[in-house]
C-alpha positions as CSV (number, residue, x, y, z in Angstrom):
1,M,0.0,0.0,0.0
2,L,1.3,3.4,-1.0
3,L,-0.8,6.5,-1.1
4,A,0.4,9.9,-2.3
5,Y,-1.7,13.1,-2.0
6,Y,-0.9,16.7,-2.7
7,G,-2.9,20.0,-2.4
8,A,-2.6,23.7,-2.7
9,V,-2.3,25.6,0.6
10,D,-2.4,29.2,-0.3
11,A,-6.1,29.6,0.3
12,L,-6.2,27.7,3.6
13,K,-7.9,29.5,6.5
14,T,-7.8,26.6,9.0
15,G,-6.0,27.3,12.3
16,I,-3.8,24.9,14.2
17,E,-6.4,24.0,16.8
18,G,-7.4,20.4,16.4
19,L,-4.1,19.4,14.9
20,S,-1.7,17.0,16.5
21,K,0.4,18.2,19.5
22,Y,3.5,17.6,17.3
23,R,2.1,20.0,14.6
24,Q,0.9,22.6,17.0
25,E,4.3,22.8,18.7
26,R,6.0,23.2,15.3
27,L,3.6,25.9,14.1
28,S,2.9,27.8,17.2
29,A,5.9,30.1,16.6
30,A,5.5,30.4,12.8
31,K,5.3,34.0,11.8
32,V,5.2,33.7,8.0
33,Q,1.7,32.8,6.9
34,I,2.7,30.5,4.0
35,K,4.9,28.5,6.3
36,K,1.9,27.9,8.7
37,Q,-0.3,27.1,5.7
38,Q,2.2,24.6,4.4
39,G,2.4,22.8,7.8
40,I,-1.4,22.7,8.3
41,G,-1.9,21.5,4.7
42,A,0.6,18.7,5.0
43,E,-1.1,17.4,8.2
44,L,-4.6,17.7,6.7
45,L,-3.4,15.5,3.8
46,L,-2.0,13.1,6.3
47,Y,-5.5,12.8,7.9
48,K,-7.1,12.1,4.5
49,A,-4.5,9.4,3.8
50,L,-4.9,7.8,7.2
51,K,-8.6,7.6,6.8
52,K,-8.0,5.5,3.7
53,A,-5.1,3.5,5.0
54,V,-6.3,2.9,8.6
55,P,-10.1,3.3,8.8
56,G,-11.1,4.0,12.3
57,M,-7.8,5.5,13.5
58,A,-8.4,8.3,16.0
59,L,-7.4,11.7,14.6
60,P,-5.4,13.7,15.3
61,P,-2.9,10.9,15.7
62,E,-0.1,10.7,18.3
63,I,3.1,11.7,16.5
64,S,6.6,11.3,18.0
65,V,10.1,11.9,16.5
66,N,13.2,9.7,16.3
67,E,16.6,10.9,17.4
68,Y,17.1,12.7,14.0
69,G,13.7,14.4,14.2
70,K,11.9,12.2,11.8
71,P,8.2,12.0,12.8
72,Y,6.4,8.7,13.2
73,L,3.0,7.4,14.3
74,E,2.7,6.0,17.8
75,K,1.1,2.6,18.2
76,S,0.9,2.0,14.4
77,D,2.7,0.0,11.8
78,V,1.8,2.6,9.1
79,F,4.5,5.1,8.1
80,F,4.2,8.6,6.6
81,S,6.3,11.4,5.2
82,L,5.3,15.0,4.6
83,S,6.8,17.8,2.5
84,H,5.9,21.1,1.0
85,S,7.2,23.6,-1.5
86,G,5.8,26.9,-2.5
87,K,2.0,26.7,-2.5
88,L,1.9,22.9,-2.4
89,A,1.9,20.3,0.4
90,F,2.6,16.6,-0.2
91,C,2.0,13.5,1.9
92,A,2.8,9.8,1.3
93,V,1.6,6.9,3.5
94,S,2.7,3.3,3.3
95,G,3.0,0.1,5.3
96,H,6.8,0.4,4.7
97,E,9.3,3.0,5.9
98,L,9.4,5.8,3.4
99,G,10.4,9.4,2.6
100,A,8.6,11.9,0.4
101,D,9.7,15.2,-1.0
102,V,8.4,17.9,-3.3
103,Q,10.6,20.4,-5.0
104,Q,9.4,23.4,-7.1
105,A,11.6,23.7,-10.2
106,G,13.7,26.8,-10.3
107,S,16.8,27.8,-12.1
108,Y,19.6,25.3,-12.2
109,D,22.3,26.4,-9.8
110,S,25.6,24.7,-10.7
111,R,27.4,26.0,-7.6
112,L,24.8,24.5,-5.4
113,A,24.9,21.2,-7.4
114,K,28.7,21.0,-6.9
115,R,28.3,21.5,-3.2
116,F,25.6,18.9,-2.6
117,F,25.6,16.5,-5.6
118,T,27.9,13.9,-6.9
119,A,29.7,14.0,-10.3
120,G,27.3,11.4,-11.7
121,E,24.3,13.5,-10.6
122,I,25.7,16.6,-12.2
123,K,26.4,14.7,-15.4
124,Y,22.8,13.6,-15.4
125,I,21.4,17.1,-14.8
126,E,23.5,18.7,-17.5
127,S,22.6,16.0,-20.0
128,C,18.9,16.7,-19.7
129,P,17.1,19.1,-22.1
130,D,15.4,20.8,-19.1
131,M,18.2,21.2,-16.5
132,D,15.9,23.2,-14.2
133,M,13.5,20.3,-13.9
134,A,16.3,17.8,-13.7
135,F,17.9,19.7,-10.9
136,A,14.6,19.6,-8.9
137,R,14.2,15.9,-9.8
138,V,17.6,14.9,-8.3
139,W,17.1,17.1,-5.3
140,A,13.7,15.7,-4.5
141,L,14.9,12.1,-5.0
142,K,17.9,12.6,-2.7
143,E,15.7,14.3,0.0
144,S,13.2,11.4,-0.2
145,Y,16.1,8.9,0.4
146,I,17.5,10.6,3.5
147,K,14.0,10.9,4.9
148,A,13.3,7.2,4.2
149,V,16.6,6.2,5.9
150,G,15.4,8.4,8.8
151,M,18.5,10.5,9.3
152,G,17.4,13.7,7.6
153,L,20.3,16.1,7.1
154,G,22.4,13.9,9.5
155,M,23.2,12.1,6.2
156,P,25.0,14.6,3.8
157,L,23.4,14.8,0.4
158,N,26.7,14.1,-1.4
159,S,27.4,11.0,0.7
160,F,25.4,8.8,-1.8
161,D,24.8,8.8,-5.6
162,I,21.5,8.2,-7.2
163,C,22.9,8.8,-10.7
164,P,26.3,7.0,-10.7
165,E,26.4,6.4,-14.4
166,G,24.6,9.6,-15.5
167,E,21.2,8.0,-15.2
168,C,19.0,8.0,-12.1
169,L,18.7,4.6,-10.4
170,P,15.3,3.1,-9.7
171,E,16.6,1.7,-6.4
172,I,19.5,1.8,-3.9
173,M,20.0,-1.4,-1.9
174,E,16.5,-2.1,-0.3
175,Y,15.1,1.3,-1.2
176,S,13.1,2.0,-4.4
177,F,12.2,5.3,-5.9
178,W,9.3,6.8,-7.7
179,H,8.8,10.4,-9.0
180,H,6.0,12.3,-10.7
181,E,6.1,15.8,-12.2
182,A,3.1,18.2,-12.2
183,E,2.4,21.9,-11.7
184,G,6.1,22.8,-12.2
185,C,7.1,20.5,-9.3
186,V,8.8,17.1,-8.8
187,F,7.1,14.8,-6.3
188,A,9.5,12.0,-5.1
189,I,9.0,9.0,-2.9
190,C,11.6,6.5,-1.6
191,V,10.2,3.3,-0.1
192,K,12.0,0.6,1.8
193,N,11.2,-3.0,0.7
194,G,8.0,-1.8,-1.1
195,A,6.6,-1.1,-4.5
196,A,7.7,2.2,-5.9
197,K,4.5,3.2,-7.7
198,P,1.7,4.6,-5.6
199,D,-1.7,2.9,-5.5
200,E,-3.1,6.4,-5.5
201,F,-1.6,9.7,-6.5
202,L,-4.2,12.5,-6.2
203,K,-4.5,16.2,-5.9
204,L,-7.0,16.9,-3.1
205,R,-8.8,20.1,-2.1
206,L,-7.8,21.3,1.3
């Protein structure tokens, strides 16, 4: 089971009341409105996914974090990952450990790529007709992997290579990748020991 949902957050009027304690703590000090909307939108998508994946689960769920800050559901064997970029929030839920990331395509930054990416990844980006989208694609895939592993930025982005031969790999060891491009963004999911293609990939109204 792999569910992936995204939605626009710029018109959200919902407050943080009624959200999980984890989310309320993260958003209580947020001063920038779009940041608050992104966090609220991501959690609302999580609720929609959990209603489908775990019918009857009490919402809001109990959320804790591991030593690297990765959130997980208490008393559940379902895993989730949230992300946001610009006006979009993204959520993926699975019965396997996973990481999800969305990146809005911008201008390719070769200096940034040299700092965080490997030679193979740079070769891949610069071989693509649309280097801006390729840059976002590699970034999203790499972010999804470090989220799936559970270390976050405790694992440097240039410590692993998803394009060692100039082509993006569909899997690394026991982790498989999936990505989708829509609305000028790249949505990426990395799943441990699971199918890479979502059973559902939907844009939802928030």
